N, C-alpha and C positions, 0 to 999 in steps of 0.2 A: 051480842057482839058490837063494842063501843064504834063510835062514828070516828072517821079518820078526819082530824081538823088541820092537817098539813097543808092542805091545798088553800082553804081559807086563810091561812097565816101567811102564804107565800102571796096571795092577791094583795092583801093588806100592805104587805111590805114594798109591794111593787109600786102600791100608789102612794105610798109615803115619800118615793124617790123624788129627788127635785129633777124636775124636766127643762132641758136645756134646748133653748129654742134656738135656730141656725138663721145665719144671716140671709137676709134675700139679696139674691144674685142682681146685681145692678147691670144693665145692657152696657156692650162695650162703646166706648165713644166713636165718632165715625172715624172711618179710615183703618179702625185697626182691625177689623172684622174681612180684610179684602188679602188673598194671596198675592204677595210680591213675585211678580213672574220676569222680574229685571237680571237674574241669574243667568251665567252662560255654561256649557256643557262642553266637556273635554273627552277624548277618546282616550279609554284605558288600554295601554300596550303592554303586553307580556313579553319580554324580549324572546323568551324560549318558544313561543309561537312563530316567530318570524326565522328560527334558526331551522335551516335545511339538513334534511339528514343524507349522510354520505350513501352513494348507492353500493359501496361495499361494505360496510359497516354492519354488524352481526346485530339484529336486533331481535326483540321477543315477539311473540304474539299480539302484544299491544304497543309496539313498535318503541318500546324503551331498548335503549343499550346497557352495556354491564354497569357503567357507571351510573346511572339512572336506578338501576336494580340495586347496587350496591349501599347506596344512599337511604334506599327503603329498608334494608335491614333492620334499623335500627328504630324504625317507625312506632309511634305509640299504640297504633291499632294493629292487634293480633294477626288480623285477615288480612291487613296489609303487607305484615311482614310474611306471613307463610304464601301469599300469592308471588312474592318477590323472590323467595326460594324455589318457589316452584318454577318461575320461569327462568331463573338460573339454572337448575337442574335441566330443564329443556335445553338450553344452550349448549351446557356442557354435554349433553349425550351426542349432539352433531358435531360441535365446533370446539371440541375439548382442547384439541394442540394448539389452535390460535389464540383461544381465549387466555390460557395459561401461561402462555410465552407473555403474555403483557400484564395480565391482574393475578397472579398466583400469590403475592403476599396478602394483597385485599381481600381474596375469595378466602384464603385460609384462616384470617383473622375474623371477617364477620362473619362466616357460617359456622366455625369452630367456636365463638361466641355465642351462639344461637342452640347451642348443645345446653346452657344454663338457663333457656327461656322457663319461664312458667307454664306456658301453655304447650300441651303434649303435642299437638296436630303440628306446631312449629318446630319442637325438637326432632320428631320424625323426619320431618321434610329436611332439615338441616344435615341430619345423618346420611342420609340418602345421597344430596348433594355433596356432602364430604367423601361417600365412599368413592363416588364419580371422579373426586379430583385426584383421590390417593392413588386410584386405578391408573390414571395417566401420567402420574408424576413418578420419576426415577427416585433412588433414594439419594443420589447426590444431589438433585433439585430440591429435594424435600430436606435435607440435612442443617440449612439456614433457619428453617422454619418448627425444628423439633421441637424446641424449648417451649413455643407457642401452644402446641399440640398437649405436650405433657401437662404443662400450666393448667390449660383448659379441663382436661382428663382428671387432672386432681380434684381441682375444685368440683366436680361434678360428683367424683368418688366419695368427696367427705360434706355434701351438700346437704343442709338441714332438710331439704324437701326430699320424702322421700321418694317421689316419683321420678325428681331429678338423680338421685343415688340409681336407682333402677334401671334408668336409661342410660348411665353410665357404662355399666356393662355393655350395652350394644356399641356405642362409642369405641370402647376398647376392642370389642369383635372386630371392628371396621379396621381398626390399628393392625391387628393380630394378621388377619384376612391376608393383608398385602404384605408382611412380614418384614417391616421396618427396623433397621437394624438398631434406632434410638432407644428402643424399648428396654434392651440389655443393661444400657448404663443407668437407668431408673427402675432397676427392678426391685432393689431394696425397700424403697418408700412405696411402690405400688403392691408388694406382696402384705407389706403393714395395714395397708389402707382395705385390703380384703379380709383382714382378721378382725379390723374395726367393723365392718358390715354384719358380721354374723354374731359378735361376741363384744364383751365389756371388760376391762381391767379389775379385778378384786380388791378389796381393800388393802391398805398396805400391812394389816398383820395377816393377811393369806393373800401372798404374791401368787401370779397366775391371770389365767383368763376363764370367763364362764359364758355359754351361750346366753344371749341376749332375746328379747321376745320382738318378733316385727309389729312395727306401727304402722305399716301400710295395711290398710283393711281391705284391699283386694285379694293380695296373696299369704297364705297362711303362714306361719314360721318356717316350715319345713320346705313348703315350695321355696321360699326366698334362700334358705340355706343353700338348697341343691342348686339352685341357679347361681348363685355366687361361687360354689365350688366347682361347679361347670365351666364357669369363667375363669376361675383360677386354673384349672386343670389345661384350657385351651392358651393361658398366658405361659404356664412353666413350659410346655410343650413347644410354642413357638422359641421361648428365650434357649432351649437346649438346640433347636435347630440351627437357630442364630449363631450359637457357639462352633457348633459342628461345621457349618460352613465355612466360618471365618478360620478354623482350623485346617479345612481343606484348602482353602485359598492360598494361606501362607504356606502351607506344603508344597503347592505347584508352584509358587513363584518364587522359592527357596534357589540359592544358586548352586549351580552343577558343578560338581570337580570333576576336572579331566587328569587322569594320570598318564604322566608320557613315558612312554617304554622306547628309549632309545640309547643305544650303548655309548653314542658319542655324548650325550648328556644335552641336545640340543633341542629345543622346544618351539615347535612349528607355530608361525603366528598366523597362518591362512589354513583353514577348516573348510570344511563342507557344510558343518554348520552353521544357518543363517542367524545372524544376530537382529536383532529388534529392539527398538526404541522403547523402556520400560518407563512412563512416567512417575514421579515420586509425588505422592499424597502425603503433603505434610499435615494436612487435619487429620488423617488416622493415623498417624504414625505412633501414638499411643493406643491404639485401640484394643491390644492384646492385654495390655498393663491394667487398662480399664476393667475390660473382661473378669478380668480375674480379681478385681478389688472389688467389684460389684456382686462375686459369687463368692466372698468370703466365706471358708469354710466354719468358723466359727461364728459368723453370723448366720450362716445357714442351720447350724445346730439349734441356735437359740429360736429362729423361726420354726423348726421341726417341733422342738420341745413343747411350743404354744398350738401349733396346728393338729397335730395328730391326736391328741386328747379331744379336742372339739371335733373333729371328724367320728371319733368313734361314739362320742355322746349324743352325735345328730343320729347316728344309724341305731343307737340304742332305741330310740324312741319309733321307728318304724320296724324294725328288725323282726321276723316272727319268734315264735313261743320255741323256746330250745327242744331240739328232738335229739339228743344223742344216742349213737348207735344204730344208726339208720342207713340206708342204702338207698332210699328215695329222695327225688330232688324236693327241697322245700320251696314251697308256694311262697312268692313274695309280690308284692303290689308294684303298680307302674311307678309310681313316688319310690318307692323303696329301691326298684331297680335302677332308676335314674340316680339316685342317691351312692346307691352303690358300686354302679359304673364310673362315678367322679371321684370317688375316695380311693378305688384300686388303681385308677388311673395316676391320681396324685401323688400315690405311693412309689407306683412304678417311675414315674418321672423323679421323685426324690433320688430313687437308687442311681437313674443315669446322672444326674445333679453330683453325686458322691463320686462316682466311678471317673467323670470327668476331671474334677478337682483332684481328685487322687493321680488319676495319669499326670499331671503336672507337677504335683509336689514329690509324686513317687512313696507315699506312704498310704498307710493302711487306716489311719488313726479314725476316720469319719465312718467306714465302713462297720468296723468293728464296733464303734459307738452305737450306731444304728443297730446291731443285729443283738447286741447285749441288751438294750434298753426295751425294744420295741417287738422282740420274736414272741415271746409268751402272751402280751397284750393282743398283738395281731392274730393270733391262733385262738385264743380266749372269745375274742370278740367277732370274729369274722369266719373261723374255718371249723366250728362246731356244727355247724349247720350246712356245710360244703356238702354237695353242691346245691344251686340254688335254680328256681324255675318261676320265669316271670307268668302272673295268671291274666288269663285271656279276660279282655271285658266281657262283663254280664258271667263270668264264671262264679260260683261260690266257692270259698276257700275249703269246705269239706268236701274229699274227693276219697275214692277208695286206693288201697294202696296201689292197685295194679296202673289206674289212671296216673299216679303219680310216680310210676317206676321209670327209670333212666331210659331216656329215649333223647339220644343226641340233636338238639335242634338249635335253631340260631337264638331261641330265647335264654338271653342271660348267658350265652356262652362266652362273649367276650369276658365278661365280669369272674366266670369261672377259671377261664384260660390265665387271666391275670393274677386271680387270687393264685392258683397253681404255680406261676412264676415265681411270685413274690416268697411264698414260703420254699419253694425249691432254691432260691438266691438265697435266703436265710438258712439253710442247710449247708450252702456250699462252703468247703473248708478254705480259709484264706492263708496266705502263706506265714509260715511261722506261728501257726495257731494248732493249738491242739484239736481233733475230731471230736463234735459235740455229738451226746446221744439224741438219737431222733425218733418220732412217734412212728413207731412201724406201721401201727395199724391206718394212721391218717396216711402216711406212703403209699401204701396198699389203696386206698380207696383213691387216690389221685392217681395211680399208675392204672386203675382200673378204668377212670374216667378218660384218661387221654386214650386209651386203646378202644373204647367204645367209640370215640369220635373218629379214630383212623379206620375202624372196621366198618363203620355206618356213613363213611364219608358222603356227601352229594354236591353238585354244581353249584346248590343255591348258599353254601358254605363259604365260596372263594373268599368273600371278604376277610374271612377268619385267618386264613393262610398266615399272613406276617404274625400274628399272634401266637399259633400255633407252634410254629417254626423257631420263635424266640424261647417257647417252653422248652422243647425240643432240645434247642440250643444249649441251654443254662443246665439242664440235667444230663444230658451226655457229656458235654464238654468242662463243667463247672463241678458238679454235685456227685457226678458218676462214682469217684473215689469212696466218699463219705457213706453213700447209699449201699454200695456192697461192704464196706467193712461194717455198716450197722445190720448186716443180712439181709438187705432189701434188693434182690435179683432185678437188674431191666432185662432179662431175658424175651419176657413175654411182650414188652412194650418195642425192644428192637425188631422181634420177629413182624409185629403189626407194620413198623415202620417200612421195613423189606419189604413185606407183601403189597403195600399199597404202592411203593415204588416199582415193584415187577408187575403192577397189575396195568400198569401205561395210563394212569389217572393223568392227563396231561398239566391240568392246572396246578397239582399237587407236586409231579414228578422230580421237577427241575428242583423245586427247593428242597426236597428230601434228601435228593442227591447231593446237595452241597452241604447237608449236615452230615451225610455219611463220608463224606470226602475229606471233611476236617476230622471226622472220628478214624478215618485211615492214616491220616499224616501225623497224628498227635501219637508219639510211642508210650506215653503215660497211660494210655487207657488198656491195660491190658487184660482187665477183667471184660471190657466189650470183647476184645479179640480174641478171646477165646469161647465166644458163644458160638454155637450152631450157626445160626442164623446169618451171622456175619460170614461165614466160609461161604453161605449161598448167593451172598452180596458179593463176595470177591469173585466169583466163579462167573457171573454176569459180565464182569467188566470187559471181556474181550469183544463183546459185542459191540461195542461204543466205536471200535476202531474199523468197523465195516458201514458207518452211517455217513452222511455226505458231508459233515463236518464236525468239529470236535474241538475242546478249549485245550489251548496250552497247559492249563494247569492240570486239567485231567491227564494228560499226556506224561506229565512230571507225576502224577500220582502213580499210573501204570508201573513206570519205572521203580517206583519204591515197593509197589506190591510182589513186583517178580521177584525182587532181591530178597523181599521178606517173608513171602507166601508163595514160592515157586510151586512147591507141591501141590498147593490147592488149584493153580491157575494152570499148569502143565500143559494138560490133557486138551482144554479148550485153546490153548494156543497153537498146537500142535496141528489140531484138526482144522484150522482157518488158517494155516501159515501163509500159503501163497494169496489166498483171499485178501488178507490185510496187507502184504506186501506189496501187491497190486493197487490196493486202494488207497495206499500211502502214497502214492504218486499224484491223485487225483483229489484226495481227501482236502476240506476248505478248514483250514486251522486259525482258531479265532485267538486274539488275542496275544499274537507270538510276536517277540522283537526279530526273528531272524527264523524265517518258516522254514529254510533251508535245514536247519540245525533241526527244529521240530520234527521234520520227516526223518532224518536220519535217527532221531531217538526213536520212532516207532519201529524202525528196521531192527536198532539195537537191541529192542524185546528179546530178539532170538537168539541172543549172544549162548544160551545154555543149551542150544539146540547146535550149533555148526561152530561156537566160539570164534566168530567173526564178528569185528567190531568196525563201523564204518563212519570216516572221518569226513 
């Protein structure tokens, strides 16, 4: 093994280098090595230290007022920004009214800007503080600053940082939570941003959108899409609520017309009606036009065209294996259950959108377009495995058929009921259209599901009552004729509804009675009126006249029943004649404009007995 001469070569090269000698340091001249102490010192005075705090001024725990904290919101140190927001939040929690009367503009601009901060703790604290501000401010106070909030929200939803984009959904939820009406004027842009969060545009040769992968390393693509769709669902529900409220308020403030009945043609200038001052809000004079413009039918159709294929593509990634011709609930994961809730709720909101727009225009173009384009796709993607059941944590997917048998519970009940509503709405015949053929086996499966829910109703299912009642309404009042024409009878479901109503289940009884009352008052529902169970319901109605209170609409319905179905109800009225007449003097009548006439109406129910009419 040879010797290594590298070390020797290095030593020779070091010796060959020229050595530089440093200069010898000379001692300093005399007098220069002594410190000069001839300078004078002055005090450093900071004026803010001499500033005395007002005893009535609102201060934070570090003795800082609101202006000082606002100036620190733009500090270069993230900890200082976070501390400033936290202290502002503490002040707002105790003195919101006093602070917002003076600093509302500065607080909104300063805190909303922190929704774009690069540090997550700062953003979260800012959103909490913003929630406190919006909760304490009315819509009229906030309206001048709506553009500020919407601008920061748009920047956050389109931000390049995925973490800021994710927190923008929290930003939007805070605005939705307080139902501020300025959302609806920006709905067109915001709806597009939801699409950009989960998809991207295809190439020019292939128009449309396709799902995009999530670049956020903390959340999977599916969790991110589910979160975006859930936020979209809340946004659409809030928008519809705002529009409905605006219509109710416009009807409430519409001028009343008084018809003068005087043979001499004189119009009295004095009346018992009290007049009140109605201020004119010039800022909202064009609100209705803005709403209709923001919810334009053509723009909504284009948006639906892009959104629904993306939702179905997302569902295909998490949906269970196809199991056709089964009567058992299909187990799905928590992730799939959450996504299904968002998809069904969004489709339900789209239906409400279309109905609201068509009520203004008086046409059915949107409804007919939506049914013709998405009915078959909806059935293929979501109803082949109906009904669904959510898997419990720690439970394996493989279970025996007995364990997966239908057992109505809160698991996926909301999703299953919404699926029923959407399909029944698809089958409901619109005016001036032919009756379409429907899948009888699927209809039977839906009916059996609804019957099982009613027959096994529990008190724990009370939150599902609105969803169940909406399904019964659309089936009995809108799709009934189509189902009977296609030989799908509703007798068993109607019987279950009446049995639950007669069983005195207080949480459900009142809602079911409102459905049955609408069935009675609708003369077009001949098939339902001919059912034997409907006769049992009619016979139970006279008992309502013996209770301590009754609604005026119920009295009017009883008058209709006596005229149309006297032979069914005559015996019950004769047996309780005296008791009903005596109770008519004391019974509390709710919702009546003229209580005296309502009591006379009860007495006139017995005209067929004594042929006497009370005036």
